[in-house]
N, C-alpha and C positions, 0 to 999 in steps of 0.2 A: 247715866242720865238723871237728872233730880226728878223728884215724885213733883213738884212744883210745876215742872215744864209740861208733864205728860196731864195735868190737869188742866192745863191752860189750851189743851184742844178742846174745839166748840165742835165735837162729833158727838152726838148721843149715843151712838151703836158703840163706840169705840171708849167710850168714858170709863172712868176708875171712881167707884164709889168713894166718896172721902172718908169712910172709916176703915179703907183698905189700907191707911197711911197712921192710923193711930198708934203713938206711941206706949200706950198703956195694954196692949193685945184686945183681943176682941172676947165679948162676953159671949153668951150663947145666941142673942136674939139681933146681934149686928154680925154674926157669924152666919146665921140662917138668910139674913137680907142679903149678904153679900153674895152667898150663894144662889139665891133666886135671881138676883140683878143678873149674873153671870148667865143663868139659864133662861131669863128673858131674851139678854142680848144676842145669845144664839140662836134662840127662835125667830126674833125680830129679823137677824140677818138670814136666817135661811128661809125662812118661806116664800120670799119672792126668788129665790135661787130654784128652790124646789120647784115652783111654777114654771119658771123658764126653762127648766131642764123638762119637766113632764110636757109642757108647748112644744119643746122640738121633739121630742120623742114621738106626740101625737101629729106632728107633721109627716112624718115618715109612716108612721101606723095608719092615717089617713088614706093617702096614697094607696100603702099594701092593702086597705081595704078595698076599694074604688078597682085597684087591678086584680085582687082576689077573686071578685065575681068575673072576670074576664076568662078564668079558666088556671088550673093546677100549676101548666108550664108557666105562664106568664106570671105566677104568685113565687115560683119557685127563681124564677127570673130575677125578678124585681128584689126579692131577698138577697140572692148570692150577691147580685151588684151593691146592694146595699152593705152587705157583710164586707167587700171588698173596699168599697169607698171608706168604710170606718177604719178597717184594719189597717189599708197602706193611706190614709188622708186625715179624715177627720180625729181620729185617735191621736194621729202624732201632733195635730196642730193643739187640739186641747191639752195633752199631756205637756207642750212645751209651753203653753200660754199658765199651766200650773207654777212654773217658775216664777211667773210674775205675782202669782197668790203668795209666795213668801216674800219675794221684794217687797211685794206693796205694802204687806201688812205690817213688817219690819219698818219702813221709811216713815209710815204714819205714825206707827207709836211713838219713833224717836223725833215725830214734830217737823220731818223735812217734807210738806206736802208738795214742794215745786218739784222735788226728785220723784215722787211719783209720776207725774207728767212725764218727766225724762223717760223712766224706763217703760213708761205705756208707748213713747216714741221708739224705743227701741224694740219693744215688742211687735209693733206693727210692721216695721222693717223687714225682722228677723222671719217672721210667720209668711210674708208676701214672697219672701225669696224660697222660703220653703214649699207654698205653694205652687209656684212655679217649678219647681223640680219635680212635685209628685203629680201635677198634671201630664207632665213627661210619660211618668211611668203609668199612668192610667190608660194612655193610646196604646199601649201593649197588653190591655187586659185579657182581652180574647186568646192569645198565644199561652199564656201565664194559666190560665185556667183549664185549657187543653192540656200542659205539660203537668197538671195537677190530677190530671185522669178525670174532668169533668165531661159529661156528655155534650156532643159537639152543638146539639142546639142550643142546650142550656148555656152553654160558655156562649154561643154566638150572641142571643139574646140579652144576658147579660150584660156583656160588654158594649153593645148599643145603649143602653140602661144606664152604665157609668159614665160613659161617656157625654152625656147629657146633665149629669150630675157637677161638671166643673166647674159651672159657674157658683157652685154651692161651696165650694172649696175655698173660692177667693175671699167670698162673700163671711166666710164663717173663720177666715183667718184675721179680718179685719174686724170679725165681733168679738173675738176672743179676748184682745188686747181691751177693748173698750168694758167688756163683763168686769174684768180682773180690776180695772180702776174704778170704779162704781162700787166693785164690791169692796177693796181695799177702805173704801172712805165709810162703807155704811149705807151707800145710798142705793140701796138694791130696789127700792120699788119699782123705777123704770124698767128694769128687768120684766118684771110680772106683766106691766101693762103693753110694751113693747110686743113682747111674744104672744098675750091673748089676743089681740088687735090683728096680729100676723096670721093665725089659727083660726079666726073668724072668716079671714081673707081667704085661708086655703082651700078651706070647702068648696066655694065655689069655684075656685080656681081648678079643682082638680075636675071638678064635671065640665066645667067648661072647654078645658086641653082635651079629656078622655071621652067626654059624649057630647057635647055639642058639636066641639071640631071634628069628630070621629076620630083623633089621633089615635086611640086605644091606649096601650103601654106605653108610647112614646111622650104622651102627654103626662105622665106622672112625674119623670125627674124634672121635666120642665116648669110644672106649679111646685116641687120641691125646692127648686133651685133659684125661684122667683121668690119665696118665702122666706129665705136664707138673707137675700139680697133686702128686703122689705124691714129685717130683723135689725141688721147693720143702717139701714135710713135712720131708722126711728133711734136708736140710741146715739148715732152720731147727731143728729138734730138736737136730740135733747141735751147732748154736752154741751155744744156750742151755743146754743141760744139759751139757756139757764146760766144765772149770775153766781150759781151755787159752787162752781169748780173754779171761779177766778183764779185763787191761789193756788190750785193744781193742773192748770193746763199752761206752763210755759210757752215761750216760741221755741221753734224749734232748734238744738242747737247738739249736733251731732258728737262734738267732741264732750259733753257732758252726757250724751244718750252711751256713748260707746265705751265709756267709762265702767260701765257696770256689767259690760257685754260677755266677758269672761266668767262672771260670776252666774250670770242670767243663763249663758249657752250650759254651764255645769248643771243648774237647778233644774234647767228646762228639759237637757237629756236624759237626766235620771227621772225626772216627772214624767215624762214621756215613756221611758223605759219600764218605771214602774205600772203605771196604767196599761201601755199597750200590750204588755207581756203578760196580762191578765185575762185583759178584752179579746185579745187575738186567738189567747188561748180556746174562747167560750166560739168565736168564731171559727176554728177548727173543727168544731163538731160538725158543722155544717159540710165541711168539706169531707169528714168521716163520712156522715150520712149519705152524702153524694157516692159513695162509693159502695153503699148497701144495695140490695135487692128494692126495687120500686123507691128510686130516690126521689121523683117528682111527689109523690106524698109523704115522704117522710121529711123531706126539707120543708114542705109546705106546713107541716105538723111543729116542727121544730120552728120555723120564721112565727107562728102564732104563739107559742109557747114562750119561746124566748123575748118577743117583743113585748108581751104581756109583763114576763120578769123585768124586763127594764123600766116600763112604765111602774113598776111597783118601786123599783129602786132608785127611780128620782128622788123619792122622800130621801133616802139615808145619803145619796150621792150630794145632794144639795147641802144635808147637814154635816159631811165630811168637809165639805168646802168652808163653810160658815166656822166650823171648828180650826182648821188650817188657819185661817183669817184670823182668828183671837188669840191662836198661840201664838203666831207672830208677831202680834202687833203687841202683846204682854212682854214677849221676851225683847221687842224693840224698844218697849218701857224701860227695860229692864229688870220686871217685876218676877222672880222667881216665881214667888207665889202664886200669882194671877195667870201664871203662865200654865201651872200645876192644876190651879182651880179650872181653867178654861178645857183642860185635856180630859179630866174626872167628870165634869158635869157633861160633854160631848158624849162620853162613853156611855153616861147613864143614858142620855137621850136617844142613844143608838137603841138602847134593849128596847123602848117604848116604840120606837119608830119600828124597829123589826118585827114586834108583834103586830104592829098595823098594817105593815106592807104582808105579811103572810095573812094577816085576816082577808087582806082585801083580795089576795089572789085566791085565796078559797072560795071567796062568795063570788068570783067572777067564772070561774073555771067551767062551768057550765053552759052561761049563756054568751059567753065574750067572743066563744070562737065563731059564732055564728055569722057577726061582723066581717069576717074576713073570707069563711069559706060557702060553700053550697051546702045546706044542714040535709042535702038527699044523699050524699057521699057520707053514709053511717060509717065508713070504715075510718074514713079522716078523721071525723068527729069525735068519735070514739080515742083515736089517737091524739089527737088536740087535748081534748079533755085528761086523759090519762097522764100526758107530760108537763101539765100545768100543775096537776095534783103534786107531782113528782118535783117541780121547779119550786113548788110552796115551800117546801122541806129546806130548799137553800137559802132563803129570804131571810132567815131570824140571823142564822151566822155571819152571813152576807153584809149585814148591818152594821154589824158590830166590827166586822175585818175593813168595812170602807171608812167609817170613822178612824179605825185607828191609823190607818194610813193618812188620814189628814192630820193627825197627831205629829205625825213624823214629818211630813211636810213643813208644817208649821214651824218644826224646829229647823228644817233647813236639811235633814236626812234623808233626801231622796234617793241619794248612792244606796243606801244600807236597804232602804224600800224595795228598790230594783233588783237586789241579790235576793230578799226573801222572796219575791215575786218568781224570779226566774226560778229557785230550788223547789219553790210549791207546785206551780203549774207544769214546769217543762222535766222537771227530776221527777212529778209524784205523778198531777193529774191527765197530764196526755199519755203517759203511759198505761197509766190506768184505765183509761178510756177508750184505747187501743184494743188491751187486753179483753175488758168487758165487753167491747163491740164485737171484735173479730174472732177472738183466740176462743172466748167462753160461750160465744154465739148467743150474747143476750140483745144484740141489735142496738135498738139506740137506747134502750134503756141503761145497758152498759157502758154507754158514751156518757151518757148523761150521769152517771152514777162517779164515774171518774173523776168529773168536774166538780163533782160535790166535795169528794174528798181534797182536791186542790183547797176549796175555799176554807174549809176547818185546818188544814196545814198553815194555809197562809197568815188565819185568823190565830192560831196559837204561836206563832213564831213574832207578829209585830205585837201582841200583847207582851211576851215575853223582852221584846226590844225596849219598851215603853218602860216596863218594870225597871228597866237598869240605866233608864236614861240618866246620866247627869244634867239637871236642871241647870247649875250654877255656871256650868262650862257652855251651855246652850246661849245662857242671857247675856253672858262676856263677848260670846262671838260677834253677838247682834250689838251689842255696843261697840265693840272695836269698829264693826264694819262701818257703824255709824260716823264713828270720829273719822274714821278714815274719808269720808264722803265728805264732812264739813270742812277739812283740809283741802279736797282737790276740789272743792266747790269755790274757797279762798283763791287758791291759785287761778282758777279761770275768770274770777270777778275782776 
């Protein structure tokens, strides 16, 4: 694709500095300006995504805070249900949508804005069918938990909670393609305000269902499902009523949409595998903790520590999404230097964000648990604060690891990322956690330590893969895909 075609795109977040194409090389000042421009692009793109990720997690944490004051059993049940909902539902949907992140960035980089609408339609259809299948599996949550050795009372209460989260599953299936649509265009501000308004409504919603109506723990998943539905409604309303997306919202054309189905399914499958293998590995520690003595207290403490970890992690998860989009967009343009620069700037940002996330966790570790548990239970409080300190050690490496994964997704190398995640967590982390927790009798500390080893292993493997990336080949693959799409579109015309 010619540089002039790329420059014709009127999207500030995906624009290329004019000095990018200078035929006389860069002097030191212009190079610095170009790198600063890339850093600003990534930050501007990432901040609203970080805001949305944080708000979506705060929806869960808010419900957990209300439920936690009902008792340890209620908190443990809600956390177990939420973990199952993520592992067997939301992670799969979000992971599949990451395939749109790669496709969307590349088609926008190639100037094919109408094609972005078609792949978004494809995503909506595929994720809806996937949500239908997952909801059926959720109906058997209780026997599944019992088969995994969970306490019968805990399994029963968790299953009830999970069943009431089914509406949130469909709402998320419809929200994720819209998020990737806006993200690919660089229009991420609506993600922030839609999520913020939803969070402000979620607080009184929990109080209303749990305490005012007296529904107890049952009210929390209802409030959460309602919140997911509100986010979808806000984003859909914005896209349909704003004139800014007219070139990217073509009429539904199934033949155009399904032309990219094989590629989307491939990218989506490996993206979901890449993410789910990691996230499910962390959810396994809840199941392991449930097999230890005093499972209610251990699972409750883990829920506080891990949910706080995920809250801090929203910063670098959003950065990883932004970096993935930027790398894919530059490859779609055919700019090898631009893609390399986006990757390097993103990894640089990940170091900064990792330091901030670690500092945030350290600052929260004493007072934050009191939002979720009764401070009179000193044993539980001490366990929570200790686990949060341990978890803070994980955040710095995880920040770089997640951003490195974004670089691989931007290159369309999700298959490699999935293999690395499988090796890191299931050949190294989970066995190490089992040995530490049960063989060495280090209880929950051994389990947590095993997962930390997995994060470091994945980080080293991903950085090695990036160092050996053939960027010219990745750009050629993106260009070839764009040419094939133009030819296919011409046949449909």
